[in-house]
C-alpha positions, 0 to 999 in steps of 0.5 A, a space after each residue: 184825550 183829544 181836544 179840538 179848539 176854535 178861537 173866535 174873535 168877533 167885532 161885536 160881543 154876540 156870537 152864534 154857534 151851531 152844532 150838528 151831531 148824529 142823533 145817538 143815545 150818547 150825544 147828550 153825555 158828550 155835549 155835557 163834556 163841552 166846557 170853556 174858559 167862560 161858564 155857559 149852558 149848552 142848549 141842545 141842539 139849537 144855538 148858543 148865545 154868549 155875550 163874550 168877545 173871545 170864546 175858546 171852546 174845548 171839545 174833549 173825549 172825542 176819541 170814543 165819540 168821534 165817529 158819532 159826532 160831526 161838527 157842522 160848523 160855527 156860523 157867526 152872525 153879529 148884531 152888527 150885521 143886523 143893525 148895519 145899513 147896506 147901501 151897496 149891492 156889491 157888498 157881500 154882507 149886504 146881499 146876504 143880509 137882504 136874503 136872510 130878511 127875505 127868507 124869514 118872511 112867510 116861512 119862504 126861502 129865497 135865493 135870487 131867482 128861485 123860490 121854495 115854500 118850505 116847512 109850511 106843511 103839517 105832515 111828515 110826508 109833505 115836509 119830506 117832499 118840500 125838503 127834497 124840492 128845497 135841496 134840489 133847487 139849491 143844488 141846481 142854482 149853485 152847482 155852477 157857482 164857485 162861491 158857496 157861502 150864500 148857499 151855506 147860509 141858506 142851508 143853515 137857516 133851513 136847518 134852524 127852521 126845520 129844528 123848530 118844526 113841532 108838527 112831527 115827532 122826534 123820530 121823523 124830525 131826526 130822519 129829515 135832519 139826516 136827509 138834509 145833512 147827508 145830502 151831497 150838495 149840502 156837504 159840498 156847501 159845508 166843506 167850502 164854508 169850513 175850508 174858507 172860515 175854519 181851517 182844520 188846525 187852530 194855528 192854520 192862519 198863522 202858518 198859512 204863509 209857511 204852507 204857501 212857501 212850502 207849496 211854492 218850493 215843491 212847485 219850483 222843484 217840479 219845474 226844475 230838471 229832474 235828477 232821478 236820483 233816489 238819494 235826492 228823493 230820500 233827502 227831500 223826503 227826510 227834510 219834509 218829515 223834519 219840517 212837519 215834526 217842527 211844525 207839529 211841535 210849534 202847534 202843540 206849544 201854541 194851542 191854548 188848552 182848556 181847563 181839565 177836570 182837576 183845574 175845574 175842580 180847583 176853580 170850584 173850590 176857589 169860587 166856594 172860598 170866595 163865597 160865590 156859590 152860584 159860580 161854583 155850582 155852575 162850574 160843577 156841572 161842567 166836570 166829569 166826576 168819573 175822573 175825580 176821587 171819592 173825596 173830591 166828589 163828596 166835596 162837590 156834593 156838599 157844595 151842590 146841596 148848599 146851592 140847592 138848599 139856598 135856591 129852594 128856600 129863596 123862593 119863600 122870599 117871593 112866595 104868596 100867602 103872607 098875612 101882614 102882622 105889623 108895619 111901622 117905621 119902614 119895618 114890616 113883618 108878615 107870617 103864614 102857616 105852611 101846610 102839613 106843619 105845626 110851625 109858623 114862617 115869618 117874613 121880615 122886610 126893612 130899609 136900612 140907612 147904613 153901610 152894607 158891611 156894617 150890617 153884615 157884621 151884625 150877622 157875622 159876629 155870632 158871639 154878639 147875638 145876645 146883644 140884639 137877638 131877642 131871648 138869646 142869652 148865649 151864642 158862640 162858634 163851634 167850628 170855623 169852616 171857611 171865612 164865610 162858613 161856620 158852625 155855631 150854637 146859640 141858647 134861647 131863654 123863654 119864660 116858664 118853659 125850659 131853655 132852647 138850644 140850636 146848633 146851626 150852620 151859617 154861610 154867607 153867599 155873594 150873589 152880587 153878580 147874579 142878582 145884586 144881593 148878598 145872602 146869609 143862609 142858616 139851618 140846624 145840623 144837629 140831626 144831619 149826620 152826613 154833615 157832621 161826619 164830613 166836617 168831623 163834628 162831635 156834638 156834646 149832649 145838651 140839657 136843653 131842648 134842641 130847637 130845629 131851625 128849618 131855614 133862615 134866609 137873610 137877604 141884603 140888597 145894596 141900594 147905595 153905599 149908605 143904604 140897603 134893603 133887607 128881606 128875611 124869612 125864617 121857619 123853625 120848630 121850637 119843640 113846644 108840642 103843648 103850646 097852641 100854634 097861634 100862641 107860638 105864632 104870636 110870640 114869633 111875630 113879636 120876636 121878628 119885629 124886635 129883631 129887625 128893629 134892633 138891627 136898624 137901631 144898631 146900624 145907624 150909630 154903628 161906632 157906638 156899639 161893640 160890632 165896630 170894635 170887632 171890625 177893627 179886630 179883623 180888618 182883613 175880613 171886613 176889607 174883603 167884604 168892603 171890596 166886594 161892595 165897592 166893586 159891585 157899585 163900580 160895575 154898576 156905575 160903568 154899565 150906565 
């Protein structure tokens, strides 16, 4: 496995990176193997924008793709360059900035005294003709100059503009890009820029003085009288070899390696254990699963399924088609009938004057569901999967009809860094044999009818440390085939309003109710929750 790294330090946090590659069926797979110490999404083949001040990019599995991928270079243009005013014409950045401004006007590319109308054609032949003229003019203008920095900047902008051309097909665009990239002059401009800004070894800047000293020593030896002694030549050669070996060892010890597959896998588990499902999912996308065991791949699939289930059902919170049923004392309940279904979906919204951690305790303490969940006469945890994931069973009592029971998986998800929310996700799992097998769950037969909880999403948005907004959506099948849907919907709407009403009530005088005792019995967990909330508000304050 070969890893190439570039560490980039810039004054401003915006970094622009441009990759050049040969168009090949394998290039997308290869770029998917690019990862860094920061999680980001590869945008192929345009520019990547990352708001970080230190970026380490590791490219691995180069061995099998080295002949197919050519790194054109990294063009760093900070927002500082765009905003700074340049008064001196002798300032190189000022001159480049002025040229770039001119180039972006009317699709024209300028370089001092030459002008080339580029990419204002519609046909492939016209574009190819313009491109040839562009390369000829650039090469002619800069051929006698020693500094090709400006020429390379013009080349990069031309390539960007060409990539944005939409009047030709992909095959024609590929041909034009290759024509530009393989031009002898453009390669010369790139080589100059690469040698000046990105030496081939990551430690080159640090070892630059060593390199100069070695070259100076060689030069002095050439000037000194020659002995023509083979033993001296052999000695010098051996000395040079030893020096090179020492330098290589220094290089290996100083290179900061990017995370390997196993390290990324461990990162996923840590994120999942910390209830940060979004980060876990994004990290999974950077892993080459062919290097993992079957058990590890299965574990990642479980996490991916949870994320996809969450995203799919969170859309219901902002969906259309709801009918308002009741709005009172800051609590509103709406409903709708999903198409091709005999169920009813409920949307509940309210603002609660309470600490977020207190509100979360009502949802977390399953054994106390009977205290506030309408019709619930029993609830317990079957298996604790992690500190934020558990499998539970609850029993509901309804007049006239037999009791209903639901076996569900509950998960708490920290999305504070994503969109400032905390999400609780629930769904029935008694018919999900794959889930039961993975967690080695054996459910006993029940005399009760199993209610199917299709989804239950409870989203909390902290507003202040003592105020938060709740928004929940629920859809379930109570297995009442003989009861009219309108009657089921009526009962469900009353159920939903009472549920939110009791949540608001119990969080206002939290210390008087049994949830307060539960928080005292499990201080480590609730302190962990409180720290998350405190850190979120601290970050909000610092960002102002």
